N, C-alpha and C positions, 0 to 999 in steps of 0.2 A: 648559109644558114646553118648546116650541120657543123661546119668548122667552128662556128661561134659557140654552139652548144657543147661540142666534144673537141676542144681545141688542141689536145696533145698530139705530138707528132710521131709517136712510137709506130712501129709496124703493125701492132695490134689495133691501135686506134685508126690507122689508115684503112685497114681491112674492114673495121667495123663500119666506118663512115661510108665505105664503098657498098657494103652490103645494105645498109639502110637507104642509100640512095636508089639502089636497085629495087628494093621493096616499095618505096614511096613512089618512085616513077611508074612502076607497074600498076599500082593502085590508081594513080592519077589519070593514067591513060585508059583505065577500064571504064565500064559503064556504072561502076559502083560508088565512086567518089562523088559526093554532093557538092553543090556550088560553093559552099563555105570551106571546103577542105583545104584549099591552098592558103586562104587568109588565116585560118587558124593554125595551120602548120607553121606559118611564118610569124605567128604572133609572139610578142615578147613574153607573154605569160606561159610558163612551163605547163600549167594545167591544160591548156587548149592544145599545145604541141603534143603532149603525151596521149591525149584523147585521139587526136588524128593519127598519130603513130600506131596506137592500139587497133584502130580500125584497119590500117593498112597491113599490120602483122597478122590479124585474123583473116583478112582477105587472102594474104599469101598462104596461110595454112590451108584454106579451103581450096585455093586454085591448085596448090601442089598435090593435094590428095585426089584431084580429079572428080571432086563431088559436083554434081549437076547443080547450078544455081541460076537464079533468074534475077533480073533487075527489079528491085521493088518499084512499084508504081505509086507515084505521089510521095507524100511525106509520111514515111512509115519507118519500121525498124531497119537496121542497117543491111541485113542480108536475108535473103529468101532461098531456102534449099527445097528440093523436091526429091523424094526417094523414089525407088523403082516401082512402087504402087502408085505413084502420082500424088501422094500426100505431102502438104506443104508444111514446112518448119521455118519459122522466122527467128532470127538471132538479132538481139540488141546488145550492143557493145558499151561497156562502161569502165572507165579508169579512174578509180577513187584516188584522192590526194590525201597527203597527210594533214591531219587536223592540228590545231594549236596544242592540244593536250599531248599529242605525240611528239610535237616539236620541243615542248618543254622537257618532258621526261626523257627522250632519247638524246637530248643535247647535253645532258650532265655527264661529265667525264668521271671515270673511275680513278682510284688512287694510282693506278698504274699508266694512266694517260689515255686509255681506251674508252670507247663510248658504249653504253648499254643499248640494246635493241628496243624498239617500241613495245610497250606492254601488250600482252596477249589480248586483253579486253579492248584496248584502244584500236587495235588492228581489226578485230572482229566487228567493232562497232562501225567502222567504215565500209565493211562488207554488208552489214545489215542496211546501212544507209543507201547503198547502191542498189540493193534488192528493192527497197521501198520506192526509190525514185523510178526505176524501170517498170515496177509494177503499176505505179501511178501512170506511166505512159501508155500502158495497155488498158486500164480501166478509166483513166481520166481523173480529173479533179474538179472542184467546184468551178463551174463556168468554162472548163476546158474539156473538150471531148477527147476520148482515148482512141487508141488504134481500133478497138472493137466497135465502138459507137460509130466511127467513121468508116467502118466496113472495110478497113485495110487488112486487118487480121480477121480471117473468116472464123465462123463459129466451129468448124471442125479442124482448124489449124493448130499445130503445136507452137509453143512460144518459149524460147531459151534465152536466159539472161547470161551474157558472158561478161565476167568481171576480170579485168587484168589488175592484179594487186602489186604489180612491180613497183609503183611509185609509193607504196607504204613503208618502204625500207628507210632505215635511219639515213639521214643525209650525211652522217659522218662514217658510216659503214655500208656504203651502197652494194658492196659485194656479198653482204650477209642477207640471204633470203628470208622473208617472213611469210613465205607461201604456206607453211604449216604452223599449226597453233602449238600450245604447250603440251598436247598429248600426241604430237608428231603426225597428226592427221591434217589434211588441208583445211584451211579455214572454211572453204566452200562446204566441206562435209559437216564441220562443226555447227555452223550457223543454219545449215539446212535441217539437221536432225537434232539440234540442242544437245550436243555432246560436250563434255567438259574434261576434267582431269582424269588421268589413269588412276585407278584404285586397285589396291590388293585386298582380296578377301582372305582373311587369316583363319586357319583351322584352329579352333579354340582348344582342341585336344592336343594337337602336335605343336601348336603355336608357330606355324609356318604358313607362309601364303599358299593357299589352295588353288587360286586362280587369279588372273588379272582381268579387269574389266574397265569400263568407262562410266564415269558419273554422268548424270543428266545435267544440263545447264540450259534451263528454259529462258533465262534472262541474263543480261550482262549490264554492267554499269557503264554509264556514259558520263564522262568527266567534262564538266563546263566551267570555265573559269569564273563567270559571274553568277552562276546559278548552282543550286543544290545538285548533288549527284542524282541522275535519273536512272531508272531501270527500263531497259528496252528488250523487246522479245528476240530470242536468238534461236528459234526452233521453226524456221520459215516454212518448211514442208509439212510440219505437224499441225498447222493451222488450216482448217478447211477452206477458208476464204482465199487461200493461195493455189487452189487446185488447177486454176488456169495456166500456172506457170509450170511448164513440163519438166524443166531441168535447169541446173546451174552449170555453166561452163567456166570452171576455175582456171585462170591462167596466170603465169608469171613470165610475160613476154617482154622482151627488150631488144630481140635481135642478136643477142650476145652468144648464142650457141655457135655462131661462125667463128668465135675467138676462143671457144673452149668451155663456156659457161653454161650450166644446165638451165633449161627453160621448161619446168614441169607443166603438165596440163592434166586435168581431170574433168570428168563429166559426172554430175551428181543428179541422180534421177529422183523425181517426186513420187513417192509411193501412192499419192492420192490424186495423181495427175488425170485430169479430164481427157487429155490426149497425150499419152506417153510418147517418148522419142525412142525409136528403134536403136538397140544396142549396136554400136559401130558405125552409126550414120555420121556422128561428129567426131573429128579426130581428137583422141585422148590418150594418154599413157594408161590411164586407169579409169574404170567406171565404177561408181558406188550406188548401191541400192540399199533400202531399208525396209524390213519386214516387221510391221507392228506386231506386238503379242498382247494376249489378253491380260497379261500382268501389268500393262502400262509401259513395259520396256519394248525393246526391239532387237532385231538381229541385223547387224551391219555386214554386207557382203561387198567384196571388191573383186573386179575382174581386170587383171593386168594385161595390156596388150602389147607393151613394148614402147620405147621412147619414140614419140612422134618427131621430136627435134633433138636427136642425139648430139651432144657437144663434140665438135670437131677437134681433133688432136692439134694442139698448138705449141710451138716451141718459140720462145722470145729470143 
């Protein structure tokens, strides 16, 4: 199965397949893989394979860090963590796929024969779509009860949405990460706090940039081939209705750190969370927080912990 998806016979590819096999086997033999895991892993559709692989990679992260975890009872979120105080934190994993708008735009070659990366707004829209889908899992939709109403997620439990954005890369340049947006911050941060381009504030007297800041971006454009361009919200944590979502766990996981490729991870905290996640509970290179100001703006703070998955040195 792995040979069919990653068929090359180089030493790097062999090492990569062996690593994935170890990760997948460990997850399958644990109490955390659900009944459909093996079927979806072997499914011909890449979407199902990558969703299953993402769950296995997240499990590996949690297992290697020695975080206490419990098997979720019944059909609920993918993982349940418990901190030292006994408080429960649920983690629901999602691996968004490239949309048709991204396929069309990133498939156009440049004059030099290279390909362009997917547009910033198109990538961001897939993150917002993932947040919407996993929020509906918590609250439910018309005719379908959510995790809260089914009493799987308790009223005092924290709920974290983990999004693995690896599959949003251009199919022509899979080595080029789209983990960060146009402002060089992770997409998870941008869609959480409504952040846009970098802006330079120019001193009118000296006509020189006095400071660099970030523009706000409350909405992004969603491009659809058969319908007009739509505006969708891109300030997830600034909307009071999302206070039950404690944090976004932003991931760029593929297992490739074993062959020298970076796999960045961040945790983005909700400033209005009903049940915040304790800093350091969930593995992350960097954690972000947002302090709203009376002016309508806010202060972005980051705490760098070091690389959770440092790329291993590799020589071909």
